[in-house]
C-alpha positions as CSV (number, residue, x, y, z in Angstrom):
1,M,137.3,77.5,103.8
2,R,136.8,74.8,101.2
3,R,133.6,74.9,99.3
4,R,131.7,71.7,98.3
5,F,129.3,71.6,95.4
6,G,126.0,73.3,96.2
7,Q,127.3,75.2,99.2
8,S,126.9,78.9,99.6
9,L,127.1,81.7,102.2
10,R,124.3,83.8,103.7
11,V,125.1,87.1,105.4
12,G,122.8,89.0,107.7
13,I,123.4,92.7,108.0
14,A,121.8,94.7,110.8
15,P,122.7,98.1,112.2
16,G,125.8,97.4,114.3
17,A,126.2,93.6,113.5
18,V,126.8,91.2,110.7
19,A,126.6,87.4,110.8
20,L,127.7,84.7,108.4
21,L,126.1,81.3,107.7
22,K,127.1,78.3,105.5
23,T,124.3,76.5,103.8
24,S,123.9,73.7,101.2
25,R,121.1,73.3,98.7
26,F,121.7,69.5,98.5
27,S,121.8,68.7,102.2
28,S,119.1,68.5,104.8
29,A,121.5,69.8,107.4
30,A,120.5,73.1,109.1
31,P,122.6,76.2,108.2
32,E,125.9,76.4,110.1
33,L,126.8,79.6,111.9
34,V,130.4,80.5,110.8
35,A,131.1,83.9,112.3
36,E,129.5,87.1,113.8
37,L,130.9,90.6,114.2
38,A,129.6,93.6,116.1
39,F,130.8,97.0,114.9
40,D,130.5,100.7,115.7
41,G,128.7,103.0,113.2
42,G,125.3,101.5,113.2
43,S,123.7,101.7,109.8
44,H,126.4,104.0,108.3
45,P,127.2,102.5,104.8
46,E,131.0,102.7,105.2
47,S,130.8,101.0,108.6
48,V,128.6,98.2,107.3
49,A,130.9,97.7,104.3
50,G,133.9,97.5,106.5
51,A,132.3,94.9,108.8
52,L,131.3,92.9,105.8
53,R,134.8,92.9,104.4
54,L,136.2,91.7,107.7
55,L,133.6,89.0,107.9
56,L,134.3,87.6,104.4
57,E,138.1,87.9,104.8
58,G,137.9,85.9,108.0
59,A,135.9,83.2,106.3
60,A,138.3,82.9,103.4
61,S,135.4,83.1,101.0
62,P,136.7,83.4,97.4
63,N,134.3,81.7,94.9
64,W,131.6,81.2,97.5
65,P,128.2,82.5,96.3
66,V,126.8,85.0,98.8
67,T,123.2,85.9,99.6
68,I,122.7,88.9,101.8
69,V,119.6,89.6,104.0
70,L,119.3,93.1,105.2
71,A,117.5,94.0,108.4
72,D,114.3,95.9,107.6
73,E,115.6,98.9,109.5
74,L,118.0,99.4,106.5
75,A,115.2,99.2,103.9
76,R,111.8,100.7,103.2
77,I,108.8,98.5,102.3
78,W,105.4,99.7,101.2
79,Q,102.4,98.8,99.1
80,V,101.3,100.5,95.9
81,A,98.0,100.5,94.1
82,P,98.5,100.8,90.3
83,P,97.0,103.8,88.7
84,E,93.8,103.2,86.9
85,G,94.4,102.4,83.2
86,S,98.2,102.0,83.7
87,A,99.9,99.7,81.2
88,R,103.5,100.7,81.2
89,L,106.3,100.0,83.7
90,A,107.0,103.7,83.8
91,D,103.5,104.3,85.1
92,L,104.0,101.8,87.9
93,E,107.4,103.2,88.8
94,A,106.0,106.7,89.0
95,A,103.2,105.6,91.2
96,A,105.7,103.8,93.5
97,A,107.9,106.9,93.7
98,L,105.0,109.2,94.5
99,R,103.8,106.9,97.2
100,F,107.3,106.7,98.6
101,Q,107.6,110.5,98.8
102,T,104.2,110.7,100.5
103,L,105.1,108.1,103.1
104,F,108.7,109.0,103.8
105,G,108.9,112.7,102.9
106,E,111.8,112.4,100.4
107,P,112.4,111.6,96.7
108,T,113.6,108.2,95.7
109,G,116.9,109.4,94.2
110,A,119.0,107.8,96.9
111,W,117.1,104.6,96.9
112,Q,116.9,101.6,94.5
113,L,113.4,100.3,94.0
114,S,112.5,96.7,93.5
115,A,108.9,95.3,93.1
116,G,106.7,92.7,91.7
117,W,105.3,95.3,89.3
118,D,101.7,94.6,88.5
119,A,99.2,96.8,86.6
120,T,96.2,94.8,87.7
121,Q,96.5,94.7,91.5
122,P,98.4,96.3,94.4
123,F,102.0,95.2,94.7
124,L,104.8,95.3,97.3
125,V,107.8,97.6,96.8
126,A,111.1,97.6,98.6
127,A,113.7,100.4,98.5
128,L,117.3,99.9,99.4
129,P,120.0,102.6,99.8
130,R,121.9,103.0,96.6
131,H,125.2,103.9,98.3
132,L,125.0,100.9,100.6
133,L,124.3,98.6,97.7
134,A,127.2,99.9,95.8
135,L,129.6,99.4,98.7
136,I,128.3,95.9,99.4
137,G,128.8,95.1,95.7
138,Q,132.4,96.4,95.8
139,V,133.3,94.4,98.9
140,C,131.9,91.2,97.4
141,A,133.8,91.8,94.1
142,A,137.0,92.5,96.0
143,Q,136.6,89.3,98.0
144,R,135.7,87.3,94.8
145,A,132.5,86.3,96.4
146,P,129.7,86.5,93.8
147,L,126.6,88.3,95.2
148,V,123.6,86.3,94.0
149,E,120.9,88.0,96.0
150,L,120.3,90.9,98.3
151,V,116.9,91.2,99.9
152,P,115.2,92.8,102.9
153,Q,114.3,90.4,105.7
154,F,110.6,90.8,105.5
155,V,110.6,90.0,101.7
156,A,112.9,87.0,102.3
157,G,110.6,85.7,105.0
158,F,107.4,86.2,103.0
159,N,108.9,84.6,99.9
160,Q,110.0,81.6,101.9
161,W,106.7,81.0,103.7
162,R,104.0,82.3,101.3
163,G,103.0,78.8,100.3
164,S,102.2,78.1,103.9
165,V,99.9,81.1,104.3
166,K,96.5,79.8,103.3
167,A,93.4,81.8,102.2
168,G,92.1,84.0,105.0
169,A,95.4,84.1,106.9
170,W,97.9,87.0,107.4
171,Y,101.6,86.7,107.6
172,G,103.9,88.1,110.3
173,L,107.6,88.2,111.0
174,V,109.2,88.9,114.4
175,Q,112.7,90.2,114.6
176,Q,114.3,92.2,117.4
177,R,111.0,92.7,119.3
178,V,109.3,94.1,116.2
179,L,106.3,92.4,114.5
180,S,105.9,93.2,110.8
181,L,102.4,92.2,109.5
182,A,101.3,91.6,106.0
183,A,97.6,92.2,105.7
184,I,96.5,89.8,103.0
185,E,93.1,90.0,101.2
186,D,92.0,88.0,98.1
187,G,95.5,86.6,97.8
188,S,97.3,90.0,97.7
189,I,99.1,92.0,100.3
190,R,97.1,95.1,101.1
191,A,99.6,96.7,103.5
192,V,102.7,96.0,105.6
193,R,102.7,97.4,109.2
194,A,105.5,97.2,111.7
195,S,105.0,97.6,115.5
196,A,107.2,97.1,118.5
197,L,106.2,94.2,120.8
198,P,105.4,95.3,124.3
199,E,106.9,93.3,127.2
200,G,104.8,90.2,127.9
201,A,102.9,90.4,124.6
202,G,100.7,87.3,124.6
203,L,97.9,86.0,122.4
204,D,95.4,88.5,123.9
205,W,97.6,91.4,122.8
206,L,98.3,89.8,119.4
207,A,94.6,89.2,118.6
208,A,93.7,92.8,119.6
209,H,96.6,94.2,117.6
210,V,95.6,92.3,114.5
211,A,92.0,93.4,114.9
212,R,93.0,97.0,115.2
213,E,95.2,96.8,112.1
214,A,92.3,95.2,110.1
215,L,90.0,98.0,111.2
216,R,92.5,100.7,110.2
217,L,92.9,99.1,106.8
218,N,89.2,98.4,106.4
219,V,89.7,94.7,105.7
220,S,88.3,91.6,107.3
221,V,89.9,90.4,110.5
222,P,91.8,87.2,109.8
223,A,91.1,84.1,111.8
224,R,94.7,82.9,111.4
225,L,98.1,84.4,111.6
226,C,101.2,82.7,110.3
227,V,104.4,84.0,112.0
228,S,108.1,83.3,111.3
229,G,111.1,84.6,113.1
230,H,111.7,84.9,116.8
231,A,108.1,84.9,118.1
232,P,107.4,85.2,121.9
233,A,107.1,82.0,123.8
234,A,103.5,82.8,124.6
235,W,102.6,82.3,120.9
236,S,103.8,78.7,120.9
237,L,102.0,76.0,119.1
238,G,100.3,74.8,122.3
239,A,98.7,78.2,123.0
240,T,95.1,78.9,121.8
241,H,92.9,82.0,121.5
242,P,89.2,82.2,120.6
243,A,89.6,85.1,118.2
244,L,92.9,84.2,116.4
245,S,94.8,81.1,115.6
246,C,98.6,81.7,115.6
247,H,100.7,79.2,113.6
248,L,104.5,79.5,114.0
249,L,106.6,78.8,110.9
250,G,110.1,77.3,111.3
251,Q,109.7,77.0,115.0
252,G,113.1,76.2,116.7
253,Q,115.2,77.2,113.7
254,G,118.3,79.0,114.9
255,A,117.6,78.3,118.6
256,G,120.2,80.0,120.7
257,W,121.4,82.2,117.8
258,S,121.7,86.0,118.0
259,D,119.1,88.2,116.2
260,C,121.6,88.9,113.4
261,A,122.3,85.2,112.8
262,R,118.5,84.5,112.6
263,L,118.4,87.4,110.2
264,A,120.9,85.7,107.9
265,A,118.9,82.5,108.0
266,T,115.7,84.2,106.9
267,G,114.6,82.8,103.6
268,S,117.0,79.8,103.7
269,R,115.6,76.5,102.6
270,A,118.8,74.6,103.4
């Protein structure tokens, strides 16, 4: 596959599936779906790495920069409040590790942590499996495809759309019938909550769900929710609700694509 200036590849990795897109930073054209591959083994690192190798080999990808978006099932994302009086990065890392162990019941040794470390306000942390990251790096190196970014889907989506989430609004991402909510207060994420979408989830359900999450977190109920990803049709731009305004971001992007292909496109500005 011949590469033109500014073109790159985006790979979506989900349990049991990988998808490959071609994008260009200098073109207004939408990302192009190149290939998809389903595989056995679910989220097993060796199975994921083998599928990625086959995908890149099939695309003849040497010298194509690669961005990888991991399904949130393969990552762990949580919010950390910095310890009072903390000033060193080591203090923040220790707080993140302690919170991780409290939430997930295991130490962080097998996970690589990444965060917008901040000693003055709560910050978001993402943990990715070290073994999986090592295998992905080896595959990209063997295929001579430089890996420029590897990010969980929720983080990619929030980074892409955060400028569209105005004061007083929350952000949500829908993928594979799961809604991940970022409860935002005073410009900072207070918590990230993921919930399965029930069949027929309409705006009544969404408004009630957002209100319940706000009550659990002891924050104000937002009047507006900005949602990216594959949102239910009932949340479309023409629908209204007296308690919650739902604004869909990137509506129509990747129409007809699989969930894994949409995963790969998350965060793309091409």
